[in-house]
C-alpha positions as CSV (number, residue, x, y, z in Angstrom):
1,M,-35.2,32.2,-14.0
2,S,-32.2,29.9,-13.3
3,V,-29.6,30.8,-10.7
4,I,-25.9,30.0,-11.2
5,S,-24.0,29.4,-8.0
6,D,-20.3,30.3,-7.4
7,T,-19.3,26.7,-7.7
8,D,-20.9,26.4,-11.1
9,A,-19.2,29.7,-12.2
10,V,-15.9,28.2,-11.1
11,G,-16.6,25.1,-12.9
12,E,-17.3,27.0,-16.2
13,A,-14.3,29.0,-15.8
14,A,-12.2,26.0,-15.6
15,G,-13.7,24.5,-18.7
16,Q,-16.2,22.2,-16.9
17,S,-20.0,22.0,-17.1
18,P,-21.9,23.1,-14.0
19,S,-23.0,19.6,-13.4
20,S,-19.4,18.2,-13.4
21,A,-18.1,20.8,-10.9
22,R,-17.8,19.0,-7.6
23,R,-17.5,20.7,-4.2
24,A,-14.9,19.1,-1.9
25,H,-15.9,18.6,1.8
26,E,-13.8,20.2,4.5
27,Q,-13.6,18.7,8.1
28,R,-15.2,20.9,10.9
29,S,-15.9,20.3,14.5
30,A,-19.3,19.1,15.5
31,R,-21.3,20.7,18.3
32,V,-21.7,18.0,21.0
33,I,-22.2,17.9,24.7
34,R,-20.1,16.2,27.4
35,G,-21.5,12.8,28.2
36,L,-21.5,13.4,31.9
37,S,-23.8,16.4,31.6
38,A,-26.1,14.5,29.3
39,V,-26.4,11.6,31.7
40,G,-27.5,13.9,34.4
41,G,-30.4,15.0,32.2
42,V,-31.3,11.4,31.3
43,V,-31.2,10.3,35.0
44,A,-33.3,13.2,36.0
45,G,-35.9,12.5,33.2
46,I,-36.1,8.8,34.3
47,A,-36.5,9.7,38.0
48,L,-39.2,12.3,37.2
49,G,-41.0,9.9,34.9
50,V,-41.0,7.0,37.5
51,A,-42.3,9.5,40.1
52,L,-45.1,10.7,37.9
53,I,-46.1,7.2,37.0
54,T,-46.1,6.3,40.8
55,V,-48.2,9.3,41.8
56,G,-50.6,8.8,39.0
57,T,-51.0,5.1,39.9
58,T,-51.7,5.9,43.5
59,S,-54.0,8.8,42.8
60,H,-55.7,7.1,39.8
61,T,-54.7,10.1,37.7
62,T,-54.3,8.9,34.2
63,P,-52.7,12.1,32.8
64,L,-49.9,12.0,35.3
65,K,-49.2,8.4,34.2
66,I,-49.2,9.3,30.5
67,V,-46.7,12.2,31.2
68,G,-44.5,9.9,33.1
69,V,-44.4,7.3,30.3
70,V,-43.6,10.1,27.8
71,L,-40.7,11.2,30.0
72,L,-39.4,7.7,30.2
73,V,-39.5,7.2,26.4
74,L,-37.8,10.6,25.9
75,A,-35.1,9.8,28.4
76,A,-34.5,6.4,26.7
77,A,-34.3,8.1,23.4
78,L,-31.9,10.8,24.7
79,A,-29.7,8.0,26.1
80,G,-29.2,6.7,22.6
81,G,-27.2,9.8,21.7
82,L,-24.3,8.9,24.1
83,F,-21.1,7.7,22.5
84,V,-17.4,7.2,23.3
85,V,-14.4,8.3,21.1
86,P,-11.2,6.4,21.9
87,P,-7.8,8.1,21.5
88,N,-6.7,8.4,17.8
89,E,-10.2,7.9,16.5
90,S,-13.0,10.1,15.4
91,R,-16.7,10.0,14.7
92,V,-18.2,11.7,11.6
93,L,-21.8,12.8,12.4
94,I,-24.5,12.7,9.7
95,L,-27.9,14.1,10.4
96,F,-30.6,13.2,7.8
97,G,-28.0,13.0,5.0
98,R,-26.2,16.3,6.0
99,Y,-22.7,16.4,7.3
100,V,-22.8,18.2,10.7
101,G,-19.2,17.8,11.9
102,T,-16.5,15.6,13.3
103,V,-15.7,14.7,16.8
104,A,-11.9,14.0,17.0
105,E,-11.4,14.6,20.8
106,A,-11.3,11.5,22.8
107,G,-14.0,11.2,25.6
108,W,-17.6,10.5,26.4
109,W,-20.0,12.7,24.3
110,W,-23.6,13.3,23.5
111,C,-25.3,14.4,20.3
112,N,-28.7,14.2,18.7
113,P,-29.8,10.6,19.0
114,F,-31.0,10.7,15.3
115,T,-27.5,11.4,14.1
116,K,-25.5,8.7,12.4
117,R,-22.0,8.4,13.8
118,E,-19.5,6.8,11.4
119,R,-16.2,5.7,13.0
120,V,-13.0,6.9,11.3
121,S,-9.5,5.8,12.6
122,L,-6.8,8.5,12.7
123,R,-4.1,6.0,13.5
124,V,-0.9,5.7,11.3
125,R,-1.2,2.7,9.0
126,N,1.1,0.7,6.8
127,F,0.4,-0.5,3.3
128,Q,2.6,-3.1,1.7
129,S,2.1,-3.1,-2.1
130,E,2.2,-6.2,-4.2
131,R,5.2,-6.8,-6.6
132,I,4.1,-5.5,-10.0
133,K,5.9,-5.9,-13.2
134,V,6.4,-2.7,-15.2
135,N,8.9,-1.3,-17.8
136,D,11.4,1.2,-16.6
137,A,12.5,4.4,-18.6
138,S,14.9,2.3,-20.7
139,G,12.1,-0.2,-21.6
140,N,13.4,-3.1,-19.5
141,P,10.9,-5.1,-17.5
142,I,11.4,-4.9,-13.8
143,E,9.6,-5.9,-10.6
144,I,9.0,-3.3,-8.0
145,A,7.1,-2.9,-4.6
146,A,6.9,-0.3,-2.0
147,V,5.6,0.4,1.5
148,V,3.4,3.4,2.2
149,V,2.9,5.0,5.7
150,W,-0.2,7.1,5.8
151,H,-3.0,8.5,8.0
152,I,-6.2,10.5,7.7
153,I,-6.1,14.3,8.4
154,D,-9.5,15.2,6.9
155,T,-12.3,12.8,7.9
156,A,-14.9,14.6,5.8
157,R,-13.0,14.0,2.6
158,A,-12.1,10.5,3.4
159,V,-15.8,9.6,4.0
160,F,-17.7,11.7,1.5
161,D,-15.3,12.4,-1.5
162,V,-14.1,8.8,-2.1
163,A,-16.0,5.6,-2.1
164,D,-13.6,3.5,-0.1
165,Y,-10.4,5.4,1.1
166,E,-8.5,2.2,2.0
167,Q,-9.1,0.8,-1.5
168,F,-8.3,4.2,-2.9
169,V,-4.8,4.2,-1.2
170,V,-4.2,0.7,-2.7
171,V,-5.1,1.7,-6.2
172,Q,-3.3,5.0,-6.2
173,S,-0.1,3.4,-4.8
174,E,0.1,1.0,-7.6
175,T,-0.5,3.7,-10.1
176,S,2.2,5.9,-8.5
177,L,4.7,3.0,-8.6
178,R,4.1,2.5,-12.3
179,Q,4.5,6.1,-12.9
180,L,7.7,6.2,-11.0
181,A,9.2,3.3,-12.8
182,S,8.4,4.9,-16.2
183,Q,10.3,8.1,-15.2
184,Y,13.6,6.5,-14.1
185,A,15.8,3.6,-15.4
186,Y,16.6,0.7,-13.1
187,D,20.4,1.4,-13.5
188,D,21.7,4.2,-15.6
189,Y,25.4,4.3,-16.1
190,K,25.4,7.9,-17.3
191,Q,26.9,10.6,-15.1
192,D,24.5,12.9,-13.2
193,S,21.5,10.8,-14.0
194,I,19.0,9.4,-11.4
195,S,18.3,5.7,-11.4
196,L,16.0,3.5,-9.2
197,R,18.9,1.4,-7.9
198,A,21.6,4.1,-7.2
199,N,19.4,7.1,-6.0
200,A,17.2,5.8,-3.3
201,D,16.5,9.1,-1.6
202,E,15.6,11.0,-4.7
203,V,13.3,8.1,-5.9
204,R,11.6,8.0,-2.4
205,E,11.0,11.7,-2.4
206,S,9.6,11.5,-6.0
207,L,7.2,8.7,-5.0
208,Q,6.0,10.4,-1.9
209,A,5.3,13.6,-3.8
210,E,3.4,11.7,-6.6
211,L,1.4,9.8,-4.1
212,Q,0.6,12.7,-1.9
213,A,-0.8,14.6,-4.9
214,R,-3.1,11.7,-5.8
215,L,-4.4,11.1,-2.2
216,R,-5.0,14.7,-1.2
217,V,-8.5,14.4,-2.5
218,A,-9.2,11.8,0.1
219,G,-7.9,13.8,3.0
220,I,-4.9,11.5,3.5
221,E,-1.4,12.5,4.3
222,I,1.7,10.4,3.3
223,L,4.2,10.2,6.1
224,E,6.8,8.0,4.4
225,T,7.3,5.8,1.2
226,R,10.1,3.3,0.6
227,L,10.9,0.7,-2.0
228,T,10.9,-2.8,-0.6
229,H,11.7,-4.8,-3.7
230,L,13.5,-3.8,-6.9
231,A,14.8,-6.3,-9.4
232,Y,14.9,-7.1,-13.1
233,A,12.2,-9.4,-14.4
234,P,13.2,-13.1,-14.4
235,E,13.3,-13.3,-18.2
236,I,16.1,-10.7,-18.4
237,A,17.7,-11.0,-14.9
238,E,20.6,-13.2,-16.1
239,V,21.5,-11.0,-19.1
240,M,21.4,-7.8,-17.0
241,L,23.6,-9.5,-14.3
242,R,26.2,-10.2,-16.9
243,R,26.0,-6.5,-18.0
244,Q,26.5,-5.4,-14.5
245,Q,29.5,-7.6,-14.0
246,A,31.1,-6.4,-17.3
247,E,30.5,-2.7,-16.2
248,A,32.0,-3.5,-12.8
249,I,35.0,-5.1,-14.3
250,L,35.5,-2.2,-16.7
251,A,35.2,0.3,-13.9
252,A,37.8,-1.7,-11.8
253,R,40.2,-1.9,-14.8
254,K,39.8,1.9,-15.3
255,T,40.7,2.5,-11.7
256,M,43.7,0.2,-11.7
257,V,45.1,1.7,-15.0
258,Q,44.8,5.2,-13.5
259,G,46.6,4.1,-10.4
260,A,49.3,2.3,-12.3
261,V,50.0,5.3,-14.4
262,T,50.4,7.6,-11.4
263,L,52.8,5.1,-9.7
264,V,54.9,4.7,-12.9
265,Q,55.2,8.5,-13.3
266,M,56.3,8.7,-9.6
267,A,58.9,5.9,-10.0
268,V,60.4,7.3,-13.3
269,S,60.5,10.8,-11.8
270,Q,62.3,9.7,-8.7
271,L,64.8,7.6,-10.6
272,A,65.6,10.5,-12.9
273,D,66.2,12.7,-10.0
274,S,68.6,10.3,-8.2
275,D,72.1,9.2,-9.1
276,L,71.3,5.5,-9.0
277,I,71.0,4.9,-12.7
278,E,71.0,6.9,-15.9
279,L,67.8,6.2,-17.9
280,D,67.9,6.6,-21.6
281,P,64.6,6.7,-23.6
282,E,64.8,2.9,-24.4
283,R,65.4,2.0,-20.7
284,K,62.6,4.2,-19.6
285,A,60.2,2.5,-22.1
286,A,61.2,-0.9,-20.9
287,M,60.8,0.0,-17.3
288,V,57.4,1.6,-17.9
289,S,56.2,-1.5,-19.8
290,N,57.3,-3.8,-17.0
291,L,55.8,-1.6,-14.2
292,M,52.5,-1.5,-16.1
293,V,52.3,-5.2,-16.5
294,V,53.1,-5.7,-12.8
295,L,50.7,-3.1,-11.5
296,S,47.8,-3.7,-13.9
297,G,47.8,-7.5,-14.1
298,D,45.2,-9.8,-12.6
299,H,47.7,-12.2,-11.1
300,S,50.9,-11.9,-9.3
301,P,53.9,-11.4,-11.6
302,T,56.5,-14.1,-12.1
303,P,60.0,-12.6,-11.9
304,V,62.4,-13.2,-14.7
305,L,66.2,-12.6,-14.1
306,N,68.0,-11.0,-17.0
307,T,71.6,-12.1,-17.0
308,G,72.4,-10.5,-20.3
309,S,72.5,-7.0,-21.4
310,L,69.3,-4.8,-21.7
311,Y,70.0,-4.4,-25.4
312,T,70.5,-8.1,-26.3
């Protein structure tokens, strides 16, 4: 009679076969002894073994010598269980292929000498990605690179659930960058739209969320992500630069015209309210035309003195 475990039932409920359902590992604290206490036992065993060998040799008692040798061998074997954990590091303990726990507290410790102790660093690390070429949301080829700040928060997942967690960070970072570039345009001139160049904070948060979702399976936490390089690909860089210049000139012209219209309205209104001059429609039109030329032109205007009548 076959027995279906809870894990297999969950896998079938999710549409997976029992063999494809994989149980993620969770970090837990290992049961270890302070190294100073263990050293006391080792020293006592060595001292007792030497004493028994000495007494057995003096009294020609073979069993005492055998017991002394056994105690020395046992003490030497127990001494092999001593290990040191530096700050911001940990040791993942594996006994006969079974995960028994993690030692994350710095200090001198002792565990079963047959336990394999795998070192895992908990320090914060930086990863600088290579420049990759990818198409943005508008289909334009761009070059993009990012820096990722990360550290391990679950040593069991980092060691057992992925083959190489450092290489996993590298591959998933490149995948997330490609996904990010496909979601946003390099430079979008529409209002209320997010672009890679203009919305640095929104893009950074989106990249961090995407990468965190991918690296959670490896027990890794993303502390910060930031784009370090963003540019059009060389084959279209010159064309896109001209487009940006044209857009900048158009925006500047629009601002200048809006300001000029405001100034002309103020001038006409103030002259109409004063007694300096009486403006008929033709004179207003001429003055407006002259003011718009002066205020909206690229160069300083050249004054022309009119010695005749306005109507000639």
